[in-house]
N, C-alpha and C positions, 0 to 999 in steps of 0.2 A: 310481051304478054304471054301468059301460060295458055297453051292450046287447050280447047275444051276437053279433049280426051285425056289430058294430063292433069286435070284438076277435078277433085271430087268434093262436094259439099254434103256433109252428113248432118241431118237434123235428128235430134234425139240421141246425141253421142254419149250422154251420161246414163242412158237407160240400160236395161238388161241386155237386149240384143245389140244395142249400139256399142257397148263396151267391148264385145267380142268382134263385132263387125269391123271396127276401126283397125284392130290388130290383124284380122284376116285380109283386109284390103291392103294394108301395108306389106304383108307377106307376099301378096301377088304383084303389087306394083310399088316396089321400094322407091322408085324415082318420082312418083306422082306427088303433087301438092294436095294436101288434105286440109279442108277447113271443117273443124269439128265444132258444131254449134250445140249449145246446151241451154237449159233454162236455169232455175234456181240452184239445182244440184250440180256440182262440178264433177267431171269425169275422174276416175281414179287411175286411168292408164297414163303412161308417161309419153308426153309429146316429144317429137324429134325435130330436126332442123327443117323438114319439109311439111310440118304440121303446125297449124295455128288453132288454138282453142279459144272460142269466142262465146260469151254469154249474150243471149238475145231474148227480148220479150216475146209476147205472144203474137205480135205483128211483125214476124220475121220476113215476110215477103218484101216489105219495103227495103230492108237491109240487103237482101239478095239481089234486088233489082239494080243496086249500085255496084255490084261485083261483076267481074268478067264472066262470060259464059262458061258453064261447067256442068258436069253430070251431078244431079241432085239425087240423094238417097234419103227418103223420108222414113225414119224409123219411130217417130213419135206416135203414141197411142191416140190422143186427141179425139174428142167426140162431141164438142160443142159447135154451135153455129159459127162462132168466130174461127174455130179450127177448120171448118169446111171452107169458109171464105178465104182463109189464107191458102188453103190447098188449091182452090179455084184460081187464085191470083198466080200461084206458081205454075199451074198448068198453062195459063195464058202467057206467062213470061217465057217458059221453055218452048212453047209453040212459036212465039215471036223469034226466038233465037235459034230455032231448029236444034235444040239441045235435049238431052235425055233426062227423064224424070222417073225414078224408081220409087214405088210406094208400097209400104208394108200393109197389106190388107190382112185378111183373116179367114179361117174356115167359116166364121159367122156371116160372111158376105153371101153365103149360099145356104144358110141354115133354115130356109123355109121348108126344105125337104130333107129330113134326117132319117129317111127310110132306106137310103142307099149310099154307096160311095160317091165321091164327087170328082168330076173330070174338069180339065182346064177349059173345055168348051162350054161348060155350064155358065149361063149368064147370071149376073148378080141377082139374087132373089133371097131376101132375108125376112126373118120373123122377129128376132130379138132387136131391141133398140140399138145395141152396139153393132149388130149385123147390118141394120138399115143404114147406119152412118157409114160403115165401110163399103156397102154396096153403092151408096150415093157417090162416095169418093172414087170408087172404081169407074163408074160410068163417066164421071167428069174427066178422069185421067185418060181413059181410053178413047176420048175424042181427039187426043193428041197422038199422032202417028208414032212418036218416039217415046210414048209412055209404056211403063211396065208395072204391073201389079203382081205381087207374089202373095199367095195364100198358104197358110200352114196351120196346123192344129196345135197340139200340146208341145211344150218345150220344157226341158229339165236341166238343172245344173245350178251352180252357185251364181248369185246375182250381187253386184255391188249396189250399195245405197239403199237396199231394201231386202226384206225377207221374201224370197221366191217360194213357190209351191213346194219345191224339193226340200228347201231348208225347213219349212213348216212341218212337212211330213217327218223329217229326221229328228226335229226337236221333240215332237210328240213321242216318237218311238224311244228316243233316249230317256224321256221322262216316264216311260212305262205306260203311256196312254194308248188306248185302243184307237185305231184309225178305221173309220167306216167308209166303204166304197160300194156304190150300187152296181148291180149287174147291168149289162146292156150298153155300156159306153165303149164304143169302138173308135180308136184313134191310132195314127202313127206318130210316135213320140220321139222328138229329136233331142240330142245333146245340143245345148245352145251354141257351143263352139262350132259344131258341124253345120248347124243352120246358118251361122254367120259366114262360113266358108261358101255355102251355096249362094248366098246373096252376093258375096264378093265376086264369085264367078260371073254372075249376071251383070254386075256393075262394070266389070272389065270387058264385057263382050258388047262392042258397039252395035252389033246387029240384033241383039235380043230385045224383043218388044212383045206387048200383049200380056197374057196371063200365064204365070208359071205356078205350079204347085211344088212346095218344098217339104222335106221331111225324110222319113225312112222308107225303105223298100217294102217293109212288112208292117203289120199292125197287130193289136191285141185288145183284150178287155182291160179296162181300167183296173179291176180287181187283180187280175193276173199280173199285170205290169208292176203295180205297187208292191205286191208280195215279193216279186223277184228283186225289186230295188231294195226292199227292206233286208232281204237275205244277203245282198251284196255288201251291205254295211254291217253284217253280223247279227241282225235281229231275227227273232222268230217270225216267219211269214204269217203265222196265224194271228199276230197282233193286228193285221189288216183284216177286218171283218166284212163279210157280205152284208149289205144294208139295203134291202129292197131292190127295186129295179127302175132304171131310167133309160129307156131306149134312145140312143143317139148315135148315129153313124157319122163320125167326123173324119172318116178316112179320105185322105187326099191322094188321088191317083196321079202319079208323076210320069208323064210321057215325054213332055217337051225337054225336061232337064236331061233325060237319057239321050234324046236325039241331038241336043245341042252340044253336049259334052260327052261323047262316047268313051273317052278315056277316064271319066270320073265314075267311080263305083259308088252307088247309093249305099249308105250305111244301113245296118239292121238295128232293131230295138235292143238286141243283146249288146251291140256295140255302144248304144246310148247308155245303157246301164254301166258298162265297163268304164266308159269315159267319165261319167258322173262320179262313180266310186273312186276314181283315181285323182280327182281334183284335190289339190293340197288345201284349198280353202274349206273343204268339207271334212278334213281329217279329224276334227274334234268330235264328229258324229260317229266315227267308226267305233264299234264295240271292241274293247281291248280283250 
């Protein structure tokens, strides 16, 4: 039987972050067994001899209870009552097995106060409906000593199976459309591949638990970032227009990742832009 720390179960493997995470995990742990679980949409990555790709319905906790103990990484969005009940069942299962459970939370879990940056010690406190769901899931998860919730804000890059925000922006710019962005939105914005690497580092660290913030070392205004991203693809930055104001501080302060992995250097937003601009899947959007 596979040892718990040699087997990883990935929920939401066909999603945006899941697509990159499976590859990042494989790079760090080439010998590990990976069970990649997806819903209706199939993943586009290529499985290897140590990976099984399985489709499961919305009641996936029953399936996982039949499998050997493993580290579970939940990357699905989910925000229905059934999604919460499945999450609760997984927390109970992992507690019974004394096994790890990593959960993709969000900045929104702490969006009740958007007047300041957010720290890992901030308890879940949300205002938005999505944030309330994530906060509820965090509280349930952290009742398990081997639970880990990671929060992050904006992510950029090419996405399989759907049009991500980056592709939507570039499609509009390529068509000569003006893009509107309000002032006041502060975030640290990750390249999705680097975000996946950060999650993989946590997944492979048996001692990591609690709340971790992920993202870049710096942050900026939405308007400023989108103009720089437009310029990186060869478009006139002025196509991104200032449009009113919407004050929102979604900056995630990362202290625990630095402490846990001192040899890992947090990326900057300029590196996010460079990585996104270099993606071959986005080559069609580069202005010739």
